[in-house]
Backbone as a chain_set.jsonl record, in Angstrom:
{"seq": "MRELMRTNDPVLLNFVENLLGESGIGAIVLDANMSVLEGSLGMLPRRLMVADDHANDARRILREADLGQWLIDDNSR", "coords": {"N": [[92.17, 176.684, 66.888], [93.736, 173.892, 68.374], [95.191, 170.768, 67.716], [95.294, 168.12, 69.898], [95.457, 165.338, 70.204], [95.196, 162.169, 68.438], [93.137, 159.436, 67.937], [91.491, 156.229, 67.789], [90.221, 155.257, 69.914], [87.438, 155.296, 71.733], [86.945, 155.311, 74.476], [89.263, 156.361, 75.644], [89.197, 158.932, 74.474], [86.813, 159.942, 75.606], [87.523, 159.905, 78.321], [89.664, 161.767, 78.335], [88.345, 164.074, 77.419], [86.596, 164.508, 79.599], [88.459, 164.799, 81.677], [89.798, 167.155, 80.91], [87.585, 168.854, 80.86], [86.875, 168.973, 83.569], [88.813, 170.653, 84.434], [88.073, 172.993, 83.379], [88.51, 173.307, 80.688], [87.385, 173.294, 77.507], [86.826, 170.784, 75.081], [86.824, 169.518, 71.744], [85.755, 166.885, 69.706], [86.749, 165.94, 66.625], [85.896, 164.467, 63.479], [84.474, 162.279, 64.381], [82.085, 161.217, 63.316], [82.959, 160.455, 60.788], [84.761, 158.408, 61.379], [83.003, 156.521, 62.311], [81.577, 155.898, 60.013], [83.509, 154.619, 58.442], [83.79, 152.19, 59.604], [85.3, 149.501, 61.417], [87.936, 149.619, 60.675], [89.859, 151.461, 61.385], [91.107, 153.512, 60.012], [90.595, 156.219, 59.969], [91.289, 158.23, 62.336], [89.906, 159.806, 65.268], [90.04, 163.267, 66.136], [91.161, 165.213, 68.81], [90.51, 168.404, 69.842], [91.431, 171.623, 71.141], [90.924, 175.017, 72.267], [93.19, 177.566, 71.142], [94.248, 179.195, 73.211], [94.075, 177.539, 75.404], [95.688, 175.406, 74.961], [98.354, 174.904, 75.967], [97.885, 174.524, 78.737], [96.172, 172.315, 78.595], [97.883, 170.388, 77.5], [99.716, 170.168, 79.594], [98.061, 169.111, 81.61], [97.399, 166.616, 80.505], [99.925, 165.425, 80.407], [100.51, 165.324, 83.159], [98.624, 163.463, 83.893], [99.752, 161.203, 82.988], [99.455, 160.758, 80.256], [100.909, 161.725, 78.211], [102.115, 160.465, 76.047], [100.219, 160.315, 74.092], [99.961, 162.787, 72.986], [99.972, 165.011, 70.222], [102.778, 166.158, 68.484], [103.361, 169.412, 68.915], [105.278, 171.088, 67.9], [105.755, 170.36, 65.34], [104.172, 171.71, 63.632]], "CA": [[92.06, 175.386, 67.541], [94.947, 173.069, 68.336], [94.99, 169.332, 67.83], [96.073, 167.538, 70.989], [95.693, 163.912, 70.023], [94.409, 161.408, 67.466], [92.965, 158.045, 68.344], [90.21, 155.585, 67.511], [89.767, 154.709, 71.19], [86.402, 156.185, 72.265], [87.058, 155.388, 75.935], [90.332, 157.324, 75.906], [88.693, 160.261, 74.116], [85.843, 160.351, 76.619], [88.274, 160.178, 79.546], [90.414, 163.014, 78.172], [87.355, 165.164, 77.387], [86.14, 164.752, 80.97], [89.605, 165.289, 82.438], [89.978, 168.559, 80.556], [86.381, 169.57, 81.266], [86.951, 169.219, 85.015], [89.752, 171.764, 84.619], [87.519, 174.17, 82.721], [88.99, 173.383, 79.307], [86.484, 172.64, 76.572], [87.47, 170.041, 73.997], [85.937, 169.105, 70.661], [86.229, 165.718, 68.964], [86.462, 166.039, 65.194], [85.933, 163.249, 62.668], [83.796, 161.166, 65.051], [81.143, 160.603, 62.382], [83.718, 159.823, 59.708], [85.328, 157.154, 61.855], [81.892, 155.578, 62.407], [81.252, 155.483, 58.648], [84.506, 153.726, 57.863], [83.732, 150.902, 60.278], [86.311, 149.187, 62.432], [89.254, 149.525, 60.05], [90.786, 152.335, 62.102], [91.858, 154.345, 59.072], [90.304, 157.633, 60.205], [91.225, 158.483, 63.78], [89.239, 161.014, 65.758], [90.993, 164.286, 66.591], [90.733, 166.0, 69.96], [90.949, 169.782, 69.651], [91.142, 172.617, 72.185], [91.195, 176.397, 71.848], [94.611, 177.931, 71.175], [94.667, 179.747, 74.504], [94.06, 176.481, 76.42], [96.504, 174.28, 74.504], [99.462, 174.606, 76.884], [97.324, 173.956, 79.966], [95.658, 170.985, 78.276], [99.047, 169.51, 77.366], [100.249, 169.94, 80.945], [97.129, 168.222, 82.305], [97.544, 165.262, 79.967], [101.219, 164.895, 80.866], [100.375, 165.016, 84.584], [97.791, 162.263, 83.982], [100.541, 160.151, 82.338], [98.915, 160.546, 78.912], [101.731, 162.505, 77.299], [102.465, 159.704, 74.842], [99.153, 160.501, 73.112], [99.968, 164.155, 72.471], [100.536, 165.331, 68.915], [103.904, 167.086, 68.627], [102.938, 170.751, 68.499], [106.39, 171.757, 67.222], [105.813, 169.941, 63.939], [103.221, 172.511, 62.853]], "C": [[93.375, 174.635, 67.355], [94.575, 171.604, 68.507], [95.891, 168.803, 68.94], [96.421, 166.087, 70.735], [94.797, 163.354, 68.931], [94.331, 159.975, 67.959], [91.611, 157.534, 67.874], [89.6, 155.01, 68.782], [88.724, 155.641, 71.818], [86.464, 156.326, 73.787], [88.124, 156.406, 76.319], [89.862, 158.745, 75.6], [87.715, 160.791, 75.159], [86.543, 160.706, 77.929], [88.989, 161.522, 79.455], [89.464, 164.21, 78.116], [86.891, 165.524, 78.795], [87.251, 165.306, 81.841], [89.826, 166.776, 82.169], [88.784, 169.398, 81.006], [86.364, 169.891, 82.751], [87.895, 170.372, 85.34], [89.277, 173.033, 83.927], [87.98, 174.363, 81.292], [88.033, 172.596, 78.419], [87.263, 171.966, 75.456], [86.413, 169.613, 72.988], [86.569, 167.9, 69.976], [85.781, 165.873, 67.52], [86.603, 164.671, 64.54], [85.261, 162.06, 63.338], [82.842, 160.459, 64.092], [81.853, 159.918, 61.228], [84.274, 158.482, 60.156], [84.239, 156.099, 62.047], [81.558, 155.034, 61.022], [82.238, 154.475, 58.089], [84.556, 152.381, 58.564], [84.855, 150.716, 61.274], [87.715, 149.076, 61.849], [90.292, 150.404, 60.734], [91.599, 153.245, 61.21], [91.684, 155.835, 59.337], [90.197, 157.896, 61.706], [90.469, 159.765, 64.101], [90.304, 161.966, 66.281], [90.392, 165.059, 67.747], [91.357, 167.378, 69.851], [90.58, 170.626, 70.865], [91.453, 173.996, 71.617], [92.679, 176.703, 72.014], [95.064, 178.385, 72.556], [94.626, 178.73, 75.646], [95.02, 175.338, 76.092], [97.623, 173.925, 75.482], [98.968, 173.989, 78.185], [96.813, 172.538, 79.726], [96.801, 169.985, 78.141], [99.634, 169.17, 78.738], [99.374, 168.943, 81.703], [97.276, 166.79, 81.81], [98.874, 164.639, 80.379], [101.154, 164.489, 82.338], [99.537, 163.76, 84.812], [98.468, 161.064, 83.32], [99.965, 159.761, 80.974], [99.714, 161.308, 77.858], [102.089, 161.79, 76.012], [101.425, 159.857, 73.743], [99.18, 161.873, 72.457], [100.6, 164.238, 71.086], [101.651, 166.344, 69.146], [103.523, 168.437, 68.049], [104.035, 171.487, 67.742], [106.474, 171.397, 65.745], [104.895, 170.764, 63.057], [103.767, 173.867, 62.568]], "O": [[94.029, 174.734, 66.317], [93.744, 171.255, 69.345], [97.104, 169.014, 68.92], [97.537, 165.648, 71.013], [93.794, 163.955, 68.547], [95.336, 159.381, 68.348], [90.701, 158.315, 67.597], [88.566, 154.345, 68.725], [89.088, 156.674, 72.379], [86.073, 157.362, 74.325], [87.913, 157.221, 77.217], [90.105, 159.66, 76.387], [87.787, 161.956, 75.548], [86.194, 161.695, 78.574], [88.928, 162.325, 80.387], [89.751, 165.251, 78.706], [86.804, 166.701, 79.144], [87.011, 166.193, 82.66], [90.019, 167.559, 83.099], [88.953, 170.523, 81.477], [85.894, 170.955, 83.154], [87.786, 170.992, 86.397], [89.994, 174.033, 83.892], [87.859, 175.457, 80.74], [87.891, 171.382, 78.564], [88.242, 172.513, 74.949], [85.257, 169.378, 73.339], [87.769, 167.892, 69.699], [84.587, 165.93, 67.229], [87.356, 163.822, 65.016], [85.461, 160.927, 62.9], [82.797, 159.229, 64.06], [81.382, 158.891, 60.741], [84.259, 157.519, 59.39], [84.52, 154.904, 61.955], [81.287, 153.843, 60.871], [81.852, 153.574, 57.344], [85.311, 151.505, 58.141], [85.306, 151.675, 61.901], [88.596, 148.49, 62.479], [91.487, 150.115, 60.667], [92.67, 153.706, 61.606], [92.545, 156.632, 58.963], [89.111, 157.789, 62.276], [90.409, 160.688, 63.288], [91.336, 161.539, 66.8], [89.248, 165.509, 67.676], [92.579, 167.513, 69.778], [89.57, 170.39, 71.527], [92.157, 174.124, 70.615], [93.34, 176.173, 72.907], [96.14, 178.004, 73.017], [95.093, 179.026, 76.746], [95.145, 174.397, 76.875], [97.814, 172.749, 75.791], [99.564, 173.035, 78.685], [97.004, 171.659, 80.566], [96.695, 168.855, 78.618], [100.001, 168.025, 79.001], [99.885, 168.038, 82.362], [97.279, 165.853, 82.609], [98.933, 163.444, 80.669], [101.676, 163.443, 82.722], [99.719, 163.067, 85.813], [97.836, 160.028, 83.112], [99.985, 158.593, 80.588], [99.241, 161.509, 76.74], [102.341, 162.434, 74.994], [101.707, 159.562, 72.581], [98.484, 162.095, 71.466], [101.628, 163.617, 70.817], [101.484, 167.285, 69.922], [103.379, 168.586, 66.835], [103.74, 172.429, 67.007], [107.184, 172.053, 64.982], [104.842, 170.54, 61.848], [103.102, 174.677, 61.922]]}, "num_chains": 1, "name": "protein.A"}
């Protein structure tokens, strides 16, 4: 699994999940329950993950949707 983005914005996460889903790319949001437990402090962002073999396509789709600024730098791993 590859991490694409981190955010506490549930609307953005839902939009990106649906955007990727329309292209046949399944996404998983990790840490959703942890971020609910910590309240509204925003200390624990949710992570959007995709399968390794879909990561490049998912990144391209997000860039084309002008959401590239949300992408985690994959070269830092």
